[in-house]
Each structure stands twice: as C-alpha cells, then as structure tokens.
ROBA-288364 format. One line per field, with one value per atom (N, C-alpha, C): z, y, x negated. Coordinates in steps of 0.1 Angstrom, whole numbers. Atoms other than C-alpha are relative to their C-alpha. Last residue first. Layout:
BEGIN
up (Z  ...)
north (Y  ...)
east (X  ...)
// end
This chain:
BEGIN
up (-2  -154  -4  -11  -154  4  6  -186  8  9  -174  -4  -9  -147  -5  -12  -166  3  9  -191  6  -3  -160  -12  -8  -155  2  3  -188  12  13  -189  -3  -3  -155  -7  -9  -168  8  3  -198  9  9  -188  -6  13  -156  -11  8  -130  -16  6  -111  -9  8  -106  -8  10  -87  -12  -3  -51  -15  2  -67  6  12  -74  -2  6  -40  -16  -4  -22  -10  10  -43  4  15  -35  -4  2  1  -14  -5  4  -1  8  -13  -3  9  12  -13  -4  41  -15  2  27  -1  -9  21  -2  -3  -10  13  -17  -9  5  -2  -49  19  -12  -62  12  -4  -87  12  -7  -93  7  10  -99  3  9  -80  -8  -7  -48  -12  -6  -68  6  16  -88  2  3  -54  -10  -11  -42  -4  3  -76  13  16  -79  3  -4  -39  -9  -10  -43  2  9  -73  8  9  -51  -9  8  -34  -2  -4  -1  -9  -4  -7  8  13  -34  10  -9  -11  -8  3  -36  9  11  -28  3  7  -5  -11  9  8  -7  -7  20  -12  -1  7  5  -9  19  0  -7  -9  8  -5  -32  8  -9  -59  9  -11  -83  11  -8  -97  10  -11  -110  11  -14  -133  13  -7  -153  8  -7  -157  7  10  -170  8  -4  -143  -11  -10  -145  -4  9  -171  5  14  -155  -11  -1  -119  -16  2  -136  5  13  -146  0  8  -116  -13  -2  -93  -5  0  -108  0  15  -108  -7  5  -72  -19  -4  -62  -8  -15  -82  2  -9  -117  15  -10  -129  1  -10  -142  0  4  -166  7  12  -163  -6  -6  -129  -12  -1  -145  6  15  -167  7  10  -136  -14  -4  -112  -6  0  -139  11  17  -143  -1  4  -106  -11  -14  -96  -7  8  -129  7  12  -111  -9  -1  -77  -13  4  -89  2  -4  -71  -2  -7  -93  16  4  -108  4  -4  -85  -7  -16  -81  2  2  -126  17  14  -125  3  -11  -94  -10  -12  -112  8  9  -145  14  3  -126  -6  -12  -115  2  -9  -150  16  0  -172  10  -1  -167  0  -15  -182  2  -6  -197  -8  12  -204  10  -1  -192  -3  -9  -202  9  4  -214  9  -1  -196  -7  -12  -207  2  11  -228  19  -1  -204  -7  -10  -212  -5  -9  -226  10  1  -261  11  2  -263  1  11  -256  -6  9  -226  -15  -3  -210  -9  13  -228  0  18  -210  -6  4  -176  -15  1  -179  0  14  -186  -3  11  -155  -16  1  -136  -7  7  -148  5  19  -142  -5  8  -108  -9  -1  -97  -7  11  -113  1  14  -94  -12  -1  -61  -14  2  -72  -2  13  -79  -1  13  -48  -8  -2  -25  -12  8  -44  2  18  -36  -8  8  -1  -14  -8  3  -7  13  -15  3  13  13  -10  0  40  -7  3  27  4  15  25  -5  3  63  -18  -3  72  -6  8  51  5  14  65  -7  -1  99  -9  5  86  2  -16  108  -1  -13  88  8  10  53  13  1  80  -9  -13  98  -5  -8  68  8  10  49  4  1  80  -8  -7  87  -6  7  57  10  15  51  1  4  87  -9  -7  95  -4  5  63  11  7  80  -10  -1  113  -16  -3  106  1  6  88  3  17  92  -2  2  130  -14  -6  138  -5  8  115  4  17  131  -8  1  167  -16  4  165  -2  14  161  -4  12  181  -8  8  204  -9  5  212  -6  9  214  -6  11  239  -9  7  257  -12  18  260  -3  12  290  -16  -1  310  -8  8  306  -2  17  318  -11  9  345  -13  3  355  -7  12  354  -3  2  377  -14  1  372  2  -11  366  -1  0  342  13  4  352  -4  -12  364  0  -6  329  17  4  316  7  -5  337  -1  12  323  12  1  356  -8  -4  359  -7  6  349  7  2  371  -2  11  368  -1  13  378  -10  5  413  -18  3  420  -6  11  414  -2  2  437  -10  5  432  2  17  452  -3  8  481  -12  -1  507  -15  5  499  -2  17  501  -3  6  537  -15  1  549  -6  10  537  -1  14  556  -8  -2  591  -19  0  589  -2  12  582  -1  7  613  -16)
north (4  -537  -13  8  -538  -5  14  -523  -11  5  -494  -10  1  -488  -5  12  -493  -2  13  -467  -13  -3  -439  -15  1  -446  -1  11  -442  -7  6  -409  -13  5  -402  -4  11  -407  -3  13  -389  -6  7  -364  -14  -7  -353  -12  -5  -370  7  17  -392  5  5  -359  -8  0  -340  -5  5  -346  -2  17  -342  -7  6  -305  -14  -6  -296  -5  6  -308  -4  14  -291  -7  7  -261  -10  0  -266  1  13  -271  -4  6  -237  -14  2  -223  -4  6  -236  3  13  -224  -11  8  -188  -13  19  -172  0  -1  -132  -15  -3  -137  1  7  -148  0  0  -123  -5  -15  -111  -1  -6  -147  12  -9  -153  5  -15  -165  7  -9  -194  16  -9  -203  4  -12  -210  8  -14  -231  12  -7  -250  7  -7  -258  10  -12  -267  6  -5  -295  16  -8  -306  10  -12  -312  10  1  -340  13  2  -346  3  -15  -327  -6  -13  -353  10  -11  -385  10  -5  -413  12  -8  -432  5  13  -465  11  13  -443  -5  9  -414  -9  17  -401  -8  2  -364  -17  -8  -343  -9  -11  -369  8  -6  -394  10  7  -419  5  11  -401  -9  -6  -376  -11  0  -400  3  16  -407  0  4  -369  -17  2  -359  -5  14  -342  0  11  -308  -14  0  -286  -11  3  -297  1  14  -290  -5  4  -253  -16  -3  -243  -7  5  -256  -6  11  -240  -11  5  -208  -15  1  -214  -1  7  -219  -5  8  -194  -14  6  -170  -10  -15  -150  -2  4  -179  9  -9  -178  -5  7  -202  8  -4  -180  -3  -10  -195  9  1  -228  15  2  -216  0  -10  -195  -7  -11  -222  8  4  -248  8  -2  -226  -4  -16  -218  -3  -9  -254  10  8  -263  4  -10  -237  -6  -11  -254  10  -8  -288  13  0  -311  11  -11  -306  5  -8  -335  12  6  -364  16  0  -349  -2  -13  -353  7  -5  -386  11  2  -398  5  -4  -384  0  -17  -396  1  -3  -430  14  -4  -425  -1  9  -420  3  7  -394  -14  12  -361  -12  4  -336  -11  -4  -324  0  5  -337  2  1  -322  0  13  -327  0  12  -292  -15  3  -266  -12  12  -260  -2  14  -226  -11  9  -194  -15  14  -173  -7  3  -140  -12  9  -141  -5  -6  -106  -12  -4  -121  4  15  -140  5  6  -103  -17  -5  -88  -5  4  -114  8  17  -110  -5  1  -71  -11  1  -76  4  8  -93  2  10  -70  -10  -2  -44  -5  -2  -61  8  13  -68  0  3  -33  -12  -9  -20  -5  4  -43  4  13  -32  -6  -1  5  -11  -4  -3  2  11  -20  4  13  6  -10  -5  34  -10  5  11  4  13  13  -1  6  49  -15  -5  53  -2  10  29  8  10  53  -13  -2  83  -10  2  63  5  14  55  3  10  88  -11  -7  110  -12  8  86  8  15  100  -5  13  137  -15  15  163  -13  -2  195  -12  4  181  5  13  178  -1  8  213  -16  -4  228  -7  8  211  2  15  217  -3  3  256  -17  -10  272  -5  0  245  7  19  238  2  0  279  -15  -6  282  -3  8  253  9  13  265  -5  0  303  -13  -15  313  -3  0  280  9  14  274  3  -1  313  -8  -6  308  1  9  279  7  7  298  -8  -7  329  -12  -10  322  2  11  287  8  15  300  -1  -8  336  -12  -4  317  4  10  292  8  4  328  -15  -6  343  -5  1  322  9  15  322  -3  5  357  -13  -7  368  -9  8  342  8  16  357  -10  -3  395  -14  7  381  5  -6  404  1  1  375  11  -3  387  -1  15  383  -3  6  418  -19  -1  427  -4  9  411  0  15  428  -9  9  464  -11  13  487  -10  10  515  -7  10  550  -16  19  570  -7  -4  612  -21  -6  608  -3  11  588  6  16  612  -8  -2  643  -8  -5  626  3  2  613  10  -7  621  -2  9  596  6  11  616  -12  -2  647  -14  -1  633  5  9  621  0  10  650  -13  -6  673  -7  3  647  6  15  646  0  3  685  -15  1  683  6  8  667  2)
east (-15  -32  9  -4  -69  14  3  -70  3  -13  -50  -1  -10  -80  15  3  -110  14  -6  -90  -4  -12  -91  4  -2  -128  18  6  -139  12  -6  -117  -5  -15  -131  6  2  -166  12  -9  -162  -4  6  -196  8  3  -181  -4  -11  -155  -7  -6  -178  10  9  -201  3  -9  -171  -9  -16  -187  6  2  -224  10  0  -213  -8  -14  -196  -10  -12  -226  13  11  -253  13  2  -232  0  -17  -228  5  -8  -264  15  4  -271  3  -5  -251  -3  -14  -266  9  1  -298  11  7  -290  -1  -8  -280  -7  -1  -289  1  13  -304  1  -3  -272  -12  -13  -266  6  -4  -301  16  -7  -314  7  6  -347  10  8  -330  -4  -10  -310  -6  -7  -340  9  11  -358  5  1  -330  -6  -13  -328  5  -4  -363  15  8  -364  -3  -6  -342  -5  -11  -357  9  4  -387  9  11  -371  -1  9  -357  -8  5  -321  -17  2  -316  -8  -1  -310  -7  14  -303  2  6  -268  -17  11  -262  -2  -7  -229  -8  -9  -249  10  4  -283  11  5  -277  0  14  -276  -3  -8  -259  -13  6  -274  11  6  -262  -10  -9  -235  -7  -4  -257  9  10  -274  -1  1  -246  -11  -12  -240  -3  -12  -274  10  0  -299  15  12  -318  3  13  -295  -11  -4  -263  -12  3  -280  1  13  -287  -3  11  -253  -16  -5  -236  -8  3  -256  2  13  -254  -5  2  -215  -14  -3  -214  -2  7  -237  8  -3  -219  -10  -3  -223  3  -7  -249  6  -9  -284  14  -15  -302  12  -5  -330  11  -3  -336  8  -11  -343  3  -13  -368  12  -2  -386  5  -7  -384  5  -13  -398  12  -8  -427  11  -4  -434  6  -5  -437  4  -11  -460  16  0  -482  13  -9  -477  4  4  -483  4  6  -462  -14  0  -443  -5  8  -456  4  14  -448  -7  2  -408  -17  2  -411  0  13  -420  -3  7  -393  -13  -1  -366  -14  4  -377  0  17  -380  -2  7  -343  -14  3  -331  -8  -13  -317  0  5  -334  13  2  -326  -3  -15  -346  10  -14  -382  13  -12  -414  13  3  -450  18  7  -454  0  12  -428  -5  5  -399  -10  0  -393  -4  9  -384  -1  -1  -359  -11  13  -373  8  10  -357  -9  13  -339  -11  -3  -305  -12  -4  -313  -2  14  -327  1  9  -293  -15  -10  -270  -13  2  -291  -1  13  -289  -6  2  -251  -12  -5  -247  -3  6  -263  -3  14  -247  -9  1  -213  -13  1  -223  0  11  -229  -1  10  -200  -14  -3  -178  -9  2  -194  3  17  -188  -8  3  -152  -15  -2  -148  -3  11  -162  -1  12  -137  -14  0  -110  -10  1  -121  -1  16  -123  -3  5  -89  -16  -8  -70  -8  14  -94  5  14  -75  -10  0  -41  -15  5  -51  1  8  -51  -5  5  -25  -14  0  3  -13  6  4  -6  -7  14  -9  -6  4  2  15  -13  -1  7  15  -15  2  41  -12  6  34  -1  15  32  -2  7  64  -15  5  81  -5  10  80  -4  11  100  -13  9  125  -15  6  134  -9  10  136  -7  9  158  -15  4  180  -10  7  179  -3  13  186  -3  4  220  -15  4  235  -12  12  227  -1  12  240  -11  8  268  -17  0  278  -6  9  269  2  12  289  -9  2  323  -14  -3  325  0  13  301  8  12  320  -9  -6  355  -15  -6  341  1  10  327  1  5  356  -8  -8  372  -3  0  341  11  16  333  2  0  370  -12  -11  368  3  3  336  10  10  351  -8  15  376  -5  7  410  -15  9  431  -7  14  461  -9  0  498  -17  1  500  -2  8  491  -5  10  518  -14  -3  542  -10  -4  530  1  11  520  9  0  542  -8  -17  533  -7  6  507  13  22  508  -1  -6  549  -14  -6  540  5  11  513  10  9  541  -14  10  562  -7  12  601  -13  0  628  -18  -5  637  -1  8  612  8  18  626  -4  -4  664  -13  -4  654  2  8  640  -1  7  669  -14  -6  693  -12  1  673  5  14  670  -6  8  708  -13  -4  711  0)
// end
C-alpha cells in the first residue's frame, strides 16, 4: 500500500524534463506551422513593400537610358522622311535646270541672235490667200529651215505657252477664227498645212519643249484655235453685238 502511494506521489511530481521545457504560449498554438502558408502570407507584403521601389528605381532609368537609342535605331518615320527629302532635292534640281535654260534663252535674245524674218515672208498672215502663198513657198527646204529657226527663237516656258506665242506671231486673230486643227464646223484645216510642221519643229528646237511629241503639239494647237474667237477684241465685239440686238 505504501509502495503504491509513493509511486503515485512520484508520478504527480514534475520531472526534470518538464521543468526544462517551458509551456507553449496559446498564440503560438493558433499559428499554422506550414512553411508554404507562411510564404504565401508574407509574399503580398513583400511584393507591396519591394515592387514599388524596384519599379521606381529601375524601370524609369532603364527606359530613359535604353529607349532613345532604340527609337533612333528602329524609328519607322526615318525612312519616309529620308525619301521625302530626296524627292524635294530632285524637284529643286529640275527647277534649277529649267531656270538655267530660260536664262540662256533670254541671254540669247538679248544678244540679238533672234533670226530675222526671211525675205518674201510677211507675218503675221492676215488672209487665207496669205496662208496659201506661204504654204507654197515653204516647199523650199532652205526657206522652211529659216522660218523654223525664226519661230523657234520666239521660245516659251511650256508647250502651251510656246504654241500660243508662235501662233500669235504667225497668224492674226481675225484669220485664226477661220481655221482649226482638223477643219471641222466648216473651217479650214490647219493640220494639212506646212505651217503645222513649222510649229511642231520649232517646239522641238526649243530647249524647254524639246521633248514634245506630235500628240501634245496637236492638243496645244486645238486649245489655241478654240480660244481664237475671244482674241484681238473679238470677244468684246461679240458682246457689244449681243447687247445691241436686245
């Protein structure tokens, strides 16, 4: 009986191992010991604490340091801009060439090199008889060449401009209304006359219209004959007749 009491007393007394290990606090018992959950719980705070500073410290400087070089090396606007500059330079070059030719033509005329009217030729032509007479004389190749050279010296900055200047020199306004290029509407046909060849060859000799082709010359002459009815005071006279008739 004593032995049982003594063993019970010994078992109820604290052992050395119990005294060495302190009791676990209650708040620690509530925590989950899983390392994965702890990392998950801690990672949002870590991200919220670390990422703004990392972004503000690294990304602006990286973009400011790297993007200008990248843009200058791979900018899509560089090539179109370069092509535009080349096109402008080509236009300037062509304009300078035209101005140079115009200046040379003006200097040539100023120096008195314009060919005089050949003997026996009276211009501008004023009647259909004058046209037929000159057309017959132009059968002479030497006279034809002399008239072409004379008309070419009149010059002009374009096909239309040169044609207008040449035809004004060759034909009077009143005679011009009696002709058109193809002889339509009861008018005389200019295309079959040697004067047409004079104008076309003179355009070819002019440095500013030397590339003209036959179709362009015909088109310019058609335009000139179409406007003949308004030249030389004819438009004003026509308007006056209309008012008188009212």
